[in-house]
N, C-alpha and C positions, 0 to 999 in steps of 0.2 A: 846436260842431263837428258837421259832417255825420255822419250814420250811416255806419259803415264799409261798404264793399262786402263781399259774401260772397266774391267772387273777382275778382282782377285778372288778366286774360289779357294777357300781353305778346306782341304780335305779331298782325297782322291778315292773315296768310296763310291758306291752306286749313285747316291744323290749328287755328289760333287762332279763326277764325270758326266752324268746326264745333263746337269746344268751347263757345264763347260761345253759340251757338244752342242746344246741348243744355242748358246751364245756364239760359238764359232760359226754355226750354220747361218747366223744372222750378220756375219761380218765383223763381230766384235773382236777387240784385242784383249786376250784373256791370259791370265796366269793361274796355274793350279799349284797350290803350295801344300806340300805334304812331306814329312820326313822320310817316307818310304813309298813313293808313288807306284812302284812296280810290285809291291807285295801282293801275292795272290790272295784272292778272297776265298775263305773256307766256309762261309756261312751257308746254311741250307735255306734257300728261299723257296717257298711254296705259295700257291694261290690258286683260286679257281681260274680255269683257262680263259674265260671271257674277260677277266680282269687284266690279263697280260697277253693280249692277242698277238703282239709282234715280238715276243721274247722267246728265245730258243729254250725248248724244254728238253730236259734229260730223260724224264719219265712222265708218262701221262696215265692217269687212272680214269676210267670212264664214269665212275660214280664214287660217292663218299657214303660212309655208313656212320651212324651214331648209335652206340650200344647203350641201352638203358636197362634197368632191372626188369626182366620179364618181356622185353620187346626191343626191336631195333627199328631205326628209321633209316631209309635209304633215299638219297637224292641223286637223280640221274643228271648230275652236273659235273662235267670233266674237271679234274683237279691235276695240277702239274707241279713237278719239281723243276725249278729253273736249272738249266745248264750254266752253272755259275762261271766257269772258265770261258764259255762262249759269250756270255753276257759281258764279262769284263773285257774280253777282246773287242767286242763290238763297240762298247762305250769308249774304249781307248782309241779306236780308229775314228770314231765320230768327233772326238776331242783332240785329234792329233794336231790341229792348228793352234792349240794353246801352248804357251811356254810353260815348262815345268820348272818349278823352284823346289829343289830338294832341301828341305830345312823345316825346323819346328818354329812355330810362331812364339815369339817371346814378348810381343807387345804390338799395339796398334793405336793409331790416332787418325784424325781427319785426313783422308787422302793417302794414307801410307800403312804398310804392314811391315813390322820389324821381325826378322827371323834370325836364327843363329847362322844363316848363310848370307845375311845382308838385308838391306831395306829395299822394298819395292813401292812404287807409287801407283795408286789406282783410284779411279773416281768412286768406285763402289767396292766394298769388301763383303763377301757373303760367307757366313759360317756354315760349313757342310761337314762338321766333325761329329755328327751324331750326338749321342747322349753326353759326350764330354762338353759340348757347348763352350768351347774354349774362348770365345769372344765375349762371353758374359750373358747374364740373365737378369730378369726383372722380378724374381721371386725366389721362394725357398726351393730347396732341392726336391727331387721326386720322392714320393713316399710309397707308391704302389708299384709292384714289380710282377712281371711274368718270369718265372724261373722254370728250368727244365734240364733234365739229364737224358741224353739219348745215345744210342749205340747202333751202328750198322753191323750186322752179324751174319755169318754163314752158319747154317744149322743143318741138321739131318732132315728137317722138315718142320713146318710151322702151320698153324690153323687158319691162316689168312689167304684170301684170294689175291693173286697178282693184279687183278683188274679192278680192285676196290681199295681205296684208302679208308682207313678207319680214323675219322676225324676226332672222335671222342669215344672212348670206352669208359662210361661213367659207372660201371659196376664195381662193387667192393671198394668204395671210397673210404679213405682213412679220415680221422677227425679233422685234420687240415686237408682239404680236398685236393687231390691230384688225380689226373686221369691218364689213360694210356692213349698215345697217338701212334698210329702204325702206317708205315709206307712200305708195302711189300714190293720187292724188285723182281724176284723169281719165286719158285716154290720152295727154295732153300735159303734165299738171301732176303733180308728184311731190315728196315730201320725202325726201331722202337724207341719211344721217348715217354718218360714220365713227366707230366707237365702240371704246374700250378698256373692256371690262367691268369689269376690276379690275387695278390695278397698284400696286406699292410701289417707288419713289415714283410720284407722278402723272405720266403721260405728258403733255407740254405740248400745247397746241392747234395751233400752227403745223404740226408734222409731219402731224397728222390732216387739216388743211385741204389740204395738198399731196397726201396720199394719196387723198383724196376726188376732187380734181380729176383726178389721174392715172387713177383708176378709171373715172370718167365718160368720160374720153377713150377709154380702152381699150374701153369698152362702146359707143362711138359715140353717146353722148348729147350733143347739142349744146344748150347753154344759150341760150335766147332772152332770158330775163329772170329775174333773181333777185328773188323775192317777199319773202323774209325769210331771216335767218341766225340760227343759234342755237349758243351755246357752252355746254357742260355740264361741270360739275365737282362731283361728288357724293361727299362723304366717306362711306365705307362702314363704318368702325369707330370712330364717335364715342365718346368716353368717357361714362360714366354721369353724369347731371346731379347737382349737389350738393343740389338741392331738387326741388320739384315741377316737372315738365315734361311736355309732350305733343307728339306728332308727331315730326318729325326731331330736335328738341332732346332728346327722350327716347330716342333711339336706335332709333326705329321704322322706320328704313330697312332694307329687306331686303338683307342684306349680299351676296347673290349676284345681285341684279337692279337694285338702286338704287331700287325702287319703295317708296312709303310712303303714297300718297294713300288707297288702298282701306282700309288698316288704320286710318288716322286717322279716316276717316269712320265706320267700323264701331265703333270703340271710344270715340267721343266720349260716347255715352250712358252706358255702364257706368262710365267714368272720372268723369263728372259725378255719377252716383248716389253713388259712394263718397265723393267730395269733399264733397258736401252732407250726408253723414252725419258729417262731421268726422273721416274716417278717411283721412288723406293716404297712409299706408302702403298701405292697401287700394287706393286709387286707383292708385298706382304699380304695385301687384301685378297689376292688370288688364292692364298693358302687357307684362308679362314673358312671354316665349315659352319653352316647354319645349324648343323646337327651336333655340334661339339658338346653342348650342354646335355643333350639326351644320351650321348655316348658316355659322358662322364658320370651321369646317373647310373648307367649300366655298369660302369666300372665300380662305383660305390656299392651297388647291389652285390656284385661278385665278391668283393673283398669282405663282405659281412657273412657270407654263406659258409655253414659247415657242410659236411658231406651229404647229409640227407637233404638239406635245403638246396644245395647245388643240383642234386639229382632232380628235385621237384621243379626247380627253375628251368633247367634245360629240357625236362620232359614237357613242360608247358610251352617253352619256346619252340621246340621242334614239332609240337602239335599244330603250330600255325602253318598256313599255306606257304609254299616255297617263296612267293614274291615277298612275303612279310619278313621271313628270316634273311633272305638275300638283301633286302633293303637295309636292315640293321648292320649286316656284316660287310656291306659294300665299302670299297675304298673311296668312292665318290658318291655318297648317298644323296638322294633328293630329300628335302625337308618333309614334304607331304607324305612320302612313302614311309619315312622313318617314324613320323608321328603316328601314322596309321598302324604301323607294326607295333609300336609301344602301346597304343590304345587297345589293340586286340589282346595284347599280353596282359594289360591291366585288368581287362574284363574277366580274366581267368581267376576265379576266386581263390584257388589254392596257392597262388603266388602273389596276390595283391599286397599282402602284408610285407613281402620282401621288397617290393618296389617302393612302398611307403616308408620303410624303415630309415633309409638315408635322409629323407626329408624331415621326418618327425624327430629323429635322434641322430644328428650329425656325429660322425665318429671323430675321436681325437686322432691326431696325426699318427701316433704309434698305437693303433688299436691292437688289442691282445689277440693272439692266435692260440688255439688249443695246443696242448703239448704235443710234440712230435713223437 
């Protein structure tokens, strides 16, 4: 029998390849299992540049803007769109020492993974399959989702500056609150996305598509050519995995932003170190955030808000100093700074009732949304 692998990584997405690369760099014998490991990634990954300092950027904006009724907030914090192809290429090179098993997992047990291409032996198996969590969970399915519909378009001209990303345009919100997210590429080319940051249950895509079309028409943006389309559905409150997991499968999605890439890239090394010491509990402990409860509270607040309440909440949120908003939105937040940020927000009387509502009146799993 062949010598068992040290680790079987299930899934060849960003989290899986980042972990495989970290393990290979430490001399581990690794197998990456995926039914299509060479499939190109088409997701749009964005983050503040300081959260992804070593990741290739396709586009960089020097600042971000938040549009609120009657005013705008500008933060001079560079924001990047990741060069997805370059990132995939880099992670493939870093994980080139791993064996590739082209197959789908059909079962697993102690020390082994069964695929439709055969069975492999491994001391540890790590689920890196994202929201699918194919190796099992210890709780009910996700109930809160971020959904979005976006298009990259060529136009005769648009109203946005190519040097500024519009992180949220919170004007003219509908009863189920969605906002406009804008990434200008040139003076005529732009990516626009209609986004529901968090909702229980998920807001479906068709209404978002219609809202985006209506918004572009109202802004006088005439589409010459559609370059690409993107549909987004991110579960924000995934259950805990039943075994070893990493990335979104381990619940590493920020429940108030939907971001997970920066945290996965940053924690691949510490997770690998603990795993190769044969301390799986320690490996999972590296992923636990002391701020998770506060972020889940933020998620519950967002899922309760109608359009006016969401505008009031983010108006108060972005009235806070930059360090406070950055602390809450960070992929690796410190507990003290997140507590301080939430305390400052709680002191804002006009949104205090929104923060108290999830505590005083817990929502049923399928809370009602206003009609679309």
